[in-house]
N, C-alpha and C positions, 0 to 999 in steps of 0.2 A: 258213255261211262259217266259215272258220277263223280265229283270232287267232295272229298271230305277231310277232317283232321284226324289224323292217327299215326300209327307206327308202321314205317316201310318196312315188310318182312325181308327183304333183302339188305337193308341196312341193319337190321337187327341180326341177322343170321351171320353175315360177314364182318360185320363191324361190332355188334353186339351196342348197335345204336338204338335206344329204344326212346330217342327223341319225338316229340309230335311233330308231324309237317304235313302239307297236302298230298292227300294219296288218292290213286285211281284204283279199282278194282280189274284185276286183270283175270279175265275167264280162263285162259289157259294156264296160268298158273294156279289159281284159286287163291289169289292172295292180293293184298292191298300193297302197290306200289309206288314209290314217289318218281316225281318228273325225272331226276337227273338218272336213277337206275334203270327206267323203261326202256331206253336204247342201248344201255349197255349190258350185251349178251355174256359177256364174262362174269360180270358181278353175279348177274341171274343163274349163271350157269353152276357157278360156286355155291352160290345160295341153295340151291335145289340138292348139289352135292352133299353139303353139310347138313342139311334139313334130312335127305334119306339116311346117312349116316347115323345122325342121332336117333331116326325111327328104329334102323338096326341094332343099335344098342339097347333100346327099350326092348323090341322083343327078343334079343337074344338074352337078356338079364332074366326076362322071365323063363327061359329055357335054361339058365345057368351057365351060357356059353357066351361070354361078352368078346371074344377075341377077333370075331368076322367084325364087330360094331367098330372096334378099336382100328383094326387094319384098314377101314373105311375112312376113317378120321385122319388116320396117318396118311395114306394115298391122297386124301383131299388138301391136305397140308403141303405135301411133295408138290402136289399139281400146282398149287397157288405158287409156291417158290420157284419153281421151275417157269412157269409163264411170266412170271413177274421180272425177271433177268432176262 
């Protein structure tokens, strides 16, 4: 894996952190991830859920039905709340 300076996809999706940091490419996730996020499966799973929710909203908006995407975002937020307590 090659290191480079970039935006960690996990930090961006979970915390909206677009700061530049040392990142490595993850072939499984197809994303650039920083060292602190690499072993954190909770954050990586949450980021994947948020990303899929955003994709669903985009797809559903094209079809004029955004409720499924909104439901996914709400479920993601509830999951984060439940797991953090």
